[in-house]
C-alpha positions as CSV (number, residue, x, y, z in Angstrom):
1,X,-13.6,80.6,28.5
2,X,-17.0,79.2,27.9
3,X,-19.2,77.4,30.5
4,X,-20.8,74.2,29.5
5,X,-24.5,74.0,28.9
6,X,-24.7,71.8,32.0
7,X,-23.4,74.7,34.1
8,X,-25.6,77.2,32.3
9,X,-28.6,75.1,32.9
10,X,-27.7,74.5,36.5
11,X,-27.5,78.3,37.1
12,X,-30.7,78.9,35.3
13,X,-32.5,76.3,37.4
14,X,-31.2,77.9,40.6
15,X,-32.3,81.3,39.4
16,X,-35.7,80.1,38.4
17,X,-36.2,78.4,41.8
18,X,-34.8,81.5,43.5
19,X,-37.3,83.7,41.8
20,X,-40.2,81.4,42.6
21,X,-39.2,81.2,46.3
22,X,-38.5,78.4,48.7
23,X,-42.2,77.9,49.5
24,X,-43.4,77.2,46.0
25,X,-42.7,74.0,44.0
26,X,-41.7,74.0,40.3
27,X,-41.6,71.1,37.9
28,X,-38.8,70.3,35.6
29,X,-41.2,70.5,32.6
30,X,-42.2,74.0,33.8
31,X,-38.6,75.2,33.9
32,X,-37.8,73.5,30.5
33,X,-40.8,75.2,28.9
34,X,-39.9,78.6,30.3
35,X,-36.3,78.5,29.2
36,X,-37.1,76.5,26.0
37,X,-34.5,73.9,26.8
38,X,-34.5,70.1,27.0
39,X,-36.4,68.4,29.8
40,X,-33.9,65.5,29.6
41,X,-31.0,67.8,30.2
42,X,-32.8,69.4,33.2
43,X,-33.5,66.0,34.7
44,X,-29.8,65.4,35.0
45,X,-29.1,68.9,36.3
46,X,-31.8,68.8,38.9
47,X,-30.6,65.3,40.1
48,X,-27.1,66.7,40.5
49,X,-28.3,69.9,42.3
50,X,-30.3,67.6,44.6
51,X,-27.3,65.5,45.3
52,X,-25.5,68.7,46.3
53,X,-28.3,69.5,48.7
54,X,-29.1,72.8,46.9
55,X,-32.5,71.8,45.8
56,X,-35.2,69.5,47.3
57,X,-37.0,67.1,45.1
58,X,-40.5,65.9,46.0
59,X,-41.8,62.9,44.1
60,X,-45.3,62.0,43.3
61,X,-48.5,63.7,42.4
62,X,-48.2,67.4,43.3
63,X,-44.5,67.0,43.7
64,X,-41.7,69.1,42.2
65,X,-38.5,70.9,43.1
66,X,-37.6,73.9,45.2
67,X,-34.5,75.5,46.7
68,X,-33.3,73.5,49.8
69,X,-31.1,76.3,51.1
70,X,-31.4,80.1,51.2
71,X,-30.2,81.9,48.0
72,X,-27.5,83.7,50.1
73,X,-26.0,80.4,51.0
74,X,-25.5,79.2,47.4
75,X,-22.1,80.3,46.2
76,X,-21.9,80.7,42.5
77,X,-18.1,79.8,42.3
78,X,-18.8,76.5,44.1
79,X,-21.7,75.7,41.7
80,X,-19.5,76.4,38.7
81,X,-16.6,74.3,40.1
82,X,-19.0,71.4,40.7
83,X,-20.8,71.5,37.4
84,X,-17.9,72.1,35.0
85,X,-16.2,68.9,33.7
86,X,-12.8,70.5,33.7
87,X,-11.0,73.8,33.4
88,X,-8.6,72.8,30.7
89,X,-8.3,76.2,28.9
90,X,-5.5,74.9,26.8
91,X,-4.1,71.4,26.1
92,X,-1.2,71.7,28.6
93,X,-3.7,72.0,31.5
94,X,-4.6,68.4,30.9
95,X,-1.5,66.6,31.9
96,X,-2.7,63.2,30.8
97,X,-3.3,64.3,27.2
98,X,-0.8,67.1,26.8
99,X,1.0,66.8,23.5
100,X,2.3,70.3,23.2
101,X,6.0,70.3,22.5
102,X,6.7,73.6,24.1
103,X,4.9,72.9,27.3
104,X,8.0,72.3,29.5
105,X,9.2,75.9,28.8
106,X,6.0,77.7,28.0
107,X,5.2,80.6,30.3
108,X,1.8,81.3,28.8
109,X,0.2,78.5,30.8
110,X,1.0,80.4,34.0
111,X,-0.8,83.6,32.8
112,X,-3.8,81.5,31.7
113,X,-3.9,79.7,35.1
114,X,-3.7,83.0,36.9
115,X,-6.6,84.3,34.7
116,X,-8.6,81.2,35.4
117,X,-8.1,81.6,39.2
118,X,-9.1,85.2,39.0
119,X,-12.3,84.3,37.1
120,X,-13.2,81.8,39.8
121,X,-12.3,84.2,42.6
122,X,-14.8,86.7,41.1
123,X,-17.5,84.1,41.0
124,X,-16.7,83.2,44.6
125,X,-17.7,86.7,45.7
126,X,-21.3,86.1,44.6
127,X,-24.3,84.1,45.9
128,X,-27.5,83.3,44.2
129,X,-29.1,86.1,46.2
130,X,-27.0,88.7,44.4
131,X,-28.7,87.7,41.1
132,X,-32.2,87.9,42.5
133,X,-32.2,91.6,43.0
134,X,-34.5,92.1,40.0
135,X,-36.8,89.3,41.2
136,X,-40.1,91.0,40.2
137,X,-38.9,91.7,36.7
138,X,-37.5,88.1,36.3
139,X,-40.8,86.8,37.6
140,X,-42.6,88.6,34.8
141,X,-40.1,87.7,32.1
142,X,-40.2,84.0,33.0
143,X,-44.0,84.1,33.0
144,X,-44.3,82.5,36.4
145,X,-47.9,82.4,37.7
């Protein structure tokens, strides 16, 4: 299974803001520059994270973004569920577009569904705080001033 870039970028934004701390603002441009990714993509990501209430956006001169909740309150499994378009690992997971002839009798889909559920259950055990244990090193690697 591969996460979309949207989910990847969402997690990176949360990590960046978590490293920087709730008391310091960041800009979308700053995050884009540090990760070498598109500012336009991050604008969509930050809007969505703001709609979820995970980040706070402050407009205007001197504005920016920051975490709106504590890192230990941000569940990674929930973030992934929200940011992924779908979890159609195979064609038969998409009932509307399933054209697989063996789907009615195939048992593989049950094992894949079990694996998907296990994957999400593992992510549910973690919060953003779990990934900020190396905060000082991340701070240096990201070149945050």
